[in-house]
C-alpha positions, -999 to +999 in steps of 0.1 A: +077-250-737+068-278-712+054-266-679+065-290-651+041-297-623+056-295-588+068-326-571+046-326-540+060-358-524+096-363-535+102-391-509+074-412-525+090-412-560+107-445-570+144-450-566+161-459-598+195-466-582+222-456-558+256-443-571+278-465-549+299-473-579+315-439-577+343-433-552+338-411-521+359-380-518+390-388-496+392-371-463+425-354-474+405-334-500+379-322-475+401-304-450+397-266-449+432-261-463+426-286-492+392-270-500+407-236-501+435-248-523+412-265-547+391-234-553+422-213-556+435-236-584+404-253-598+408-283-621+393-287-655+358-301-650+322-299-660+291-298-636+269-328-638+237-309-632+234-274-648+197-274-639+166-279-659+152-243-659+159-241-696+136-270-702+107-263-679+108-226-670+080-205-684+089-170-670+119-147-674+150-157-655+161-140-623+195-138-607+200-154-573+227-167-550+230-193-523+257-197-497+273-231-494+285-228-458+313-253-449+316-252-411+351-259-399+350-281-368+386-293-374+405-309-403+384-341-401+351-326-392+338-302-419+301-300-422+275-283-444+251-258-428+216-263-443+181-250-436+146-264-436+121-240-450+088-235-432+058-255-442+035-225-450+057-210-478+041-208-512+073-221-529+094-251-518+077-254-485+094-277-460+123-284-484+160-285-474+180-257-489+211-235-487+205-200-473+201-177-502+177-159-525+170-134-552+196-107-560+186-072-550+197-039-568+218-029-539+239-061-540+274-054-553+280-089-564+267-125-563+289-129-532+271-100-516+237-115-523+247-148-507+261-130-476+231-108-472+206-136-476+224-158-451+224-131-425+187-123-432+175-159-432+196-175-404+216-146-388+250-159-400+272-128-397+296-122-425+326-119-401+325-156-396+323-164-433+353-167-456+343-170-493+367-194-511+350-197-545+319-204-566+303-233-584+288-229-619+255-213-624+225-236-616+192-230-635+162-239-614+127-249-627+114-218-610+135-198-635+162-186-611+198-185-622+215-194-590+252-189-582+264-212-554+289-193-533+312-216-513+326-204-480+344-217-450+327-208-418+345-203-385+328-218-354+315-196-327+286-180-346+251-178-332+221-182-355+189-162-354+164-178-378+138-158-398+108-176-383+087-169-414+111-185-439+132-210-419+119-237-396+154-249-386+191-249-394+212-280-391+246-294-401+254-325-422+289-340-423+305-331-456+319-366-458+284-380-459+273-357-488+305-363-507+300-401-507+279-411-538+268-443-519+244-419-502+231-404-535+198-418-547+185-413-583+147-410-584+121-406-611+091-383-613+065-391-640+040-365-651+016-359-679+039-350-708+073-362-695+096-377-669+121-360-647+150-376-628+164-360-596+188-368-568+181-373-532+205-376-502+184-386-472+203-380-439+195-393-405+215-379-375+233-405-354+225-389-321+201-410-300+177-382-295+172-377-333+176-412-344+142-414-361+145-380-379+153-380-416+163-349-435+153-354-471+178-335-492+168-334-528+162-313-559+184-283-566+202-285-533+212-321-539+222-313-575+245-285-564+260-308-538+266-333-565+283-306-586+305-299-556+313-336-555+323-336-592+345-305-586+363-321-557+367-355-575+381-340-607 
């Protein structure tokens, strides 16, 4: 089985193209009510990115969950709450991710894992979180079988970050992430193969942060792309 070397500088990898030929999700499909209805009555669809753990993994799989927190700021202002991992971590240092992690024996379900991890990592208390559904299992190159648990989050929460794991938490407009014009396809070449991955670089529009780019890529970008396919179906 091929062992994939880590991508140490994803932003430096060449861009193959941008998916601006695909339509953006309409605002009507991204209201809290519409999102709840879509997960309650899901369409027939297939995820675009099941993950590449089956290709590159060289260790036994482990169950994990992430929370996909959709913060409700109003019908026209839903955002996705993401985290940036600290730079000193051994795995995925500095990367953008959803709150989440490995399932523990005491977790009653994949939902329980996502809720526990979100509270441990960023202090998001479960009473603000309303789980509305799940996306298909995503298999990572680090051999995790990840269930993305999608939830609507009521405003008013206060975050307390785990300083060891999480450098910061921030929100990105769902409309930006659900517009394929913002999805870049990139290529990573290594000895023995080539891997393609998605990136969704986001720069906040506020003047104070105008020069700051959040480079969303890898598994996080792939799961967001699967959410796009789910909403577009």
